[in-house]
C-alpha positions as CSV (number, residue, x, y, z in Angstrom):
1,M,-0.1,-0.2,-0.1
2,K,1.2,3.6,-0.9
3,V,0.7,5.9,1.9
4,L,1.2,9.9,2.0
5,V,1.3,11.5,5.4
6,T,1.4,15.3,5.9
7,G,3.2,16.7,9.0
8,A,5.8,13.6,8.8
9,R,8.1,15.4,11.2
10,G,5.4,16.1,13.7
11,F,4.5,14.7,17.1
12,V,2.5,12.0,15.8
13,G,3.7,12.1,12.1
14,R,7.4,11.2,12.5
15,R,6.4,7.9,14.3
16,L,3.5,7.1,12.3
17,V,5.6,7.1,9.0
18,E,8.2,4.8,10.6
19,K,5.5,2.3,11.9
20,L,3.6,2.4,8.6
21,A,7.0,2.1,6.7
22,V,7.4,-1.4,8.0
23,S,4.8,-2.8,5.5
24,N,4.0,-0.2,3.3
25,E,5.7,2.6,0.8
26,V,5.4,5.8,2.7
27,Y,5.7,9.4,1.4
28,G,5.9,12.0,4.1
29,L,5.2,15.9,3.7
30,V,7.6,18.2,5.7
31,R,8.1,21.7,5.8
32,P,11.2,23.3,3.7
33,G,14.0,23.1,6.2
34,E,12.8,20.6,8.4
35,P,15.4,17.4,8.4
36,T,14.9,15.1,5.7
37,E,17.3,12.1,6.6
38,T,15.4,8.8,7.4
39,N,16.5,5.5,7.9
40,H,13.3,3.9,7.7
41,G,12.5,3.8,4.0
42,V,10.4,6.9,4.2
43,V,10.4,9.3,1.1
44,L,10.4,12.8,2.4
45,I,9.1,15.7,0.3
46,E,9.1,19.3,1.1
47,V,6.0,21.1,0.7
48,D,4.8,24.2,2.5
49,L,1.2,23.7,3.2
50,A,0.8,27.1,4.3
51,D,2.0,28.6,1.1
52,D,1.1,28.2,-2.5
53,W,2.0,24.8,-3.7
54,T,0.9,22.4,-6.3
55,R,0.8,18.5,-6.5
56,D,3.7,18.4,-8.9
57,A,6.0,17.1,-6.2
58,L,3.6,14.5,-4.9
59,P,3.4,10.9,-5.8
60,R,1.2,10.3,-9.0
61,D,-0.4,7.3,-7.5
62,I,-1.2,6.6,-3.8
63,D,-3.7,4.6,-1.8
64,V,-4.1,6.4,1.1
65,V,-3.7,9.9,2.5
66,I,-3.5,10.7,6.2
67,H,-3.4,14.5,6.9
68,L,-2.0,15.2,10.2
69,A,-0.2,18.6,9.5
70,Q,-1.3,21.6,11.5
71,S,-0.2,25.0,11.7
72,R,2.5,26.0,14.1
73,W,0.9,29.4,14.8
74,F,-2.5,27.9,16.0
75,R,-2.6,29.9,19.2
76,Q,-2.0,33.0,17.4
77,F,-5.2,34.5,16.5
78,P,-6.1,36.7,14.8
79,E,-2.3,37.5,13.9
80,R,-1.6,34.0,12.1
81,A,-5.0,33.3,11.3
82,A,-4.2,33.0,7.4
83,D,-1.8,30.3,8.3
84,V,-4.3,28.3,10.3
85,F,-6.9,28.6,7.4
86,A,-4.2,27.6,4.7
87,V,-3.1,24.5,6.4
88,N,-6.5,23.4,8.0
89,L,-8.9,24.3,5.1
90,A,-7.0,25.4,1.9
91,A,-4.5,22.5,2.1
92,T,-7.3,19.9,3.2
93,F,-9.2,20.9,0.2
94,R,-6.0,20.6,-2.3
95,L,-5.1,17.2,-0.7
96,L,-8.8,15.9,-1.1
97,D,-8.7,16.9,-4.7
98,Y,-5.4,15.3,-5.4
99,A,-6.5,12.1,-3.6
100,R,-9.8,12.0,-5.8
101,Q,-7.5,12.8,-9.0
102,V,-4.9,9.9,-8.3
103,N,-7.7,7.5,-7.2
104,A,-6.7,7.1,-3.7
105,G,-8.9,4.6,-1.7
106,K,-9.0,6.6,1.4
107,F,-8.6,9.8,3.2
108,V,-7.7,10.1,6.9
109,F,-8.1,13.5,8.5
110,A,-6.8,14.4,12.0
111,S,-9.4,16.8,13.6
112,S,-9.3,17.5,17.3
113,G,-11.7,16.4,20.3
114,G,-11.6,20.0,21.2
115,V,-14.5,20.6,18.4
116,Y,-17.2,19.4,20.9
117,G,-16.2,22.2,23.5
118,C,-16.6,21.0,26.9
119,S,-19.2,19.2,28.6
120,S,-20.4,17.6,31.9
121,E,-21.4,14.5,30.1
122,T,-19.1,12.0,28.2
123,L,-18.6,13.4,24.6
124,N,-19.4,10.8,21.7
125,E,-19.2,10.9,18.0
126,G,-23.2,11.7,17.8
127,D,-22.9,14.8,20.1
128,L,-23.3,18.2,18.9
129,V,-20.1,20.1,18.2
130,Q,-19.5,23.5,19.7
131,P,-15.9,24.5,18.7
132,P,-14.8,27.3,20.8
133,D,-12.4,29.4,18.8
134,F,-10.7,30.0,15.2
135,Y,-8.6,27.1,15.1
136,L,-11.0,24.4,16.3
137,R,-13.7,26.0,14.1
138,S,-11.1,25.3,11.1
139,K,-10.7,22.0,12.3
140,Y,-14.4,21.3,12.2
141,A,-14.8,23.0,8.8
142,G,-12.0,20.9,7.7
143,E,-14.3,17.6,8.6
144,L,-17.2,19.0,6.5
145,L,-14.8,19.3,3.6
146,V,-13.8,15.7,3.9
147,E,-17.2,14.7,4.2
148,S,-17.9,16.2,1.0
149,Y,-15.7,13.9,-0.9
150,R,-17.3,10.7,0.5
151,E,-18.7,10.0,-2.9
152,Y,-15.0,9.7,-4.1
153,L,-13.1,8.3,-1.2
154,T,-13.5,6.6,1.8
155,T,-13.1,9.1,4.6
156,I,-12.0,8.7,8.1
157,V,-12.0,11.3,10.5
158,L,-10.3,11.0,14.0
159,R,-10.5,13.4,16.8
160,P,-7.7,13.0,19.4
161,F,-7.8,14.2,23.0
162,F,-4.8,15.2,24.8
163,M,-2.3,13.2,23.2
164,Y,1.2,13.1,25.1
165,G,4.4,11.6,25.1
166,G,8.4,12.4,24.9
167,G,9.3,14.8,22.5
168,Q,6.1,17.2,22.6
169,R,6.4,20.7,22.7
170,S,6.2,22.2,26.2
171,N,3.3,24.3,25.3
172,M,0.9,21.3,25.0
173,L,-1.1,20.3,28.2
174,I,0.6,17.5,29.6
175,A,4.0,18.6,28.7
176,R,3.2,22.1,30.3
177,L,1.9,20.7,33.6
178,A,5.4,18.9,33.9
179,H,7.3,22.1,33.4
180,C,5.2,24.0,35.8
181,I,6.0,21.4,38.4
182,V,9.7,21.6,37.8
183,E,9.8,25.1,37.6
184,G,7.6,25.8,40.8
185,R,4.8,27.5,39.0
186,A,1.1,27.1,40.4
187,I,-1.4,24.8,38.5
188,R,-4.7,26.5,38.3
189,L,-7.6,24.3,39.3
190,D,-11.3,25.0,39.0
191,G,-12.5,23.7,42.2
192,P,-10.4,20.9,44.2
193,E,-9.9,18.6,41.4
194,G,-10.0,20.7,38.1
195,I,-11.1,19.6,34.7
196,R,-11.1,15.9,34.0
197,L,-9.8,14.2,30.8
198,N,-8.8,11.0,29.3
199,P,-5.6,11.6,27.7
200,I,-3.8,9.3,25.3
201,H,-0.2,8.2,25.1
202,V,1.3,8.8,21.6
203,S,2.1,5.2,20.9
204,D,-1.5,4.3,21.4
205,A,-2.6,7.3,19.3
206,I,-0.2,5.9,16.4
207,D,-1.6,2.6,16.6
208,A,-5.1,4.1,16.2
209,F,-4.1,6.1,13.2
210,A,-2.2,3.1,11.6
211,T,-5.3,1.1,12.0
212,A,-7.5,3.8,10.7
213,S,-5.8,3.5,7.3
214,E,-6.9,-0.1,6.8
215,L,-10.9,0.8,7.6
216,V,-13.3,0.2,4.5
217,D,-16.0,2.2,5.8
218,H,-16.7,6.1,6.3
219,T,-16.3,6.8,10.0
220,L,-15.6,9.5,12.6
221,I,-14.0,8.1,15.8
222,N,-12.7,9.9,19.1
223,V,-9.2,8.8,20.0
224,A,-8.4,9.0,23.7
225,G,-7.2,7.0,26.7
226,D,-9.0,4.4,28.8
227,E,-8.4,6.5,32.1
228,V,-10.4,9.3,33.3
229,L,-8.2,11.7,35.5
230,S,-8.8,15.0,36.7
231,L,-6.1,17.8,36.6
232,R,-5.1,17.1,40.0
233,Q,-4.5,13.3,39.4
234,I,-2.6,14.1,36.4
235,S,-0.4,16.4,38.3
236,M,0.2,14.2,41.3
237,S,1.2,11.4,39.1
238,M,3.9,13.5,37.4
239,A,4.8,14.8,40.6
240,R,5.8,11.3,42.0
241,H,8.2,10.9,39.1
242,L,9.6,14.4,39.6
243,S,9.8,13.9,43.6
244,I,8.5,17.5,43.6
245,E,5.1,18.6,45.2
246,P,3.1,20.5,43.1
247,K,1.7,23.9,43.9
248,F,-2.2,24.4,43.0
249,E,-4.0,27.7,42.7
250,I,-7.6,26.6,43.5
251,G,-10.6,28.6,42.0
252,A,-13.8,29.5,43.8
253,E,-16.0,27.3,41.6
254,A,-15.9,23.6,40.9
255,V,-15.5,22.7,37.4
256,T,-18.7,21.7,35.7
257,C,-17.4,21.2,32.2
258,N,-15.0,18.4,31.4
259,M,-13.3,17.1,28.2
260,V,-13.8,13.0,28.4
261,A,-14.2,11.2,25.3
262,G,-16.3,8.2,24.8
263,I,-14.2,5.6,23.2
264,D,-16.4,2.6,22.6
265,R,-16.3,3.1,18.9
266,M,-12.4,3.4,19.1
267,K,-12.2,0.2,20.7
268,E,-14.5,-1.6,18.4
269,W,-13.0,-0.3,15.2
270,L,-9.5,0.6,15.9
271,I,-7.5,-0.3,19.2
272,S,-7.8,-0.2,22.9
273,P,-5.5,1.6,24.8
274,Q,-2.5,0.1,26.2
275,V,-0.4,2.6,28.1
276,Q,-1.4,3.4,31.7
277,F,-0.9,7.3,32.4
278,V,1.5,6.6,35.1
279,D,4.0,4.6,32.9
280,G,3.4,6.8,29.6
281,V,3.9,10.3,31.5
282,E,7.6,9.1,32.9
283,E,9.3,10.5,29.9
284,V,7.5,13.8,29.6
285,C,8.7,14.2,33.2
286,R,12.2,13.1,32.5
287,E,12.5,15.8,29.4
288,A,11.1,18.5,31.6
289,A,13.6,18.1,34.3
290,A,16.5,17.8,31.9
291,A,15.2,21.3,30.3
292,R,15.3,22.7,33.7
293,H,19.5,22.4,33.6
294,E,19.7,23.3,30.0
295,P,21.7,26.5,29.6
296,K,19.3,29.5,28.5
């Protein structure tokens, strides 16, 4: 099977292409200037999805497109909104049309569990979506674009919730919490426990994405972990690895809005998560502790 993966140097992408390359012919799209060396038989192609690009550099035939890429500036609205729009919408459209023209069988789109907003109830795939910001609205708009191509491609939309693991940017939630503990900064909790989540380790997420590339039916699937944890529980678990007592700032009102994904469909169609949080977060803590001693 020939597979094209965007965001092939990203947190998920760099691991996914290696896994897929074991038994597939894999092409990875990377931003210009990113490292292109690989020992895993992956063909890396420089394409800036946020810029004006054509399909000329892409393979002339492909079986599956997996669109993981996201803008580096997703938090910078409205200053970098054009970059977010270009990657999440314009590039999604171009890749869909490319997949149609080369007769690809499948298109896998990485959306976000954030499109639901938050809720006091478990969030399932049939629930109403209420994306709260420009980035998440662009992700949901991308989902609608993908759905429009169902006549031509098998479309699979995945909504990951709070992926974590070694090598993640320090501004992502789980890594950020570890850095707060190491640096002695207070972690804000709404109420004594804070928001409840079910984060997923990157290795489980990769297995889910790889399995999604083999599905034969259109589907929408949440991708999340098996353990529901409060922000306090997450922080205390990391504190035990770090041997540092975390500091908390407690808000006056208890949280009534959580982000807990229902994963029955994931377990049926893709995989059951294998990594327990207490084990999976060890590398995140180790990297946060090491960063504290790096020269500024």
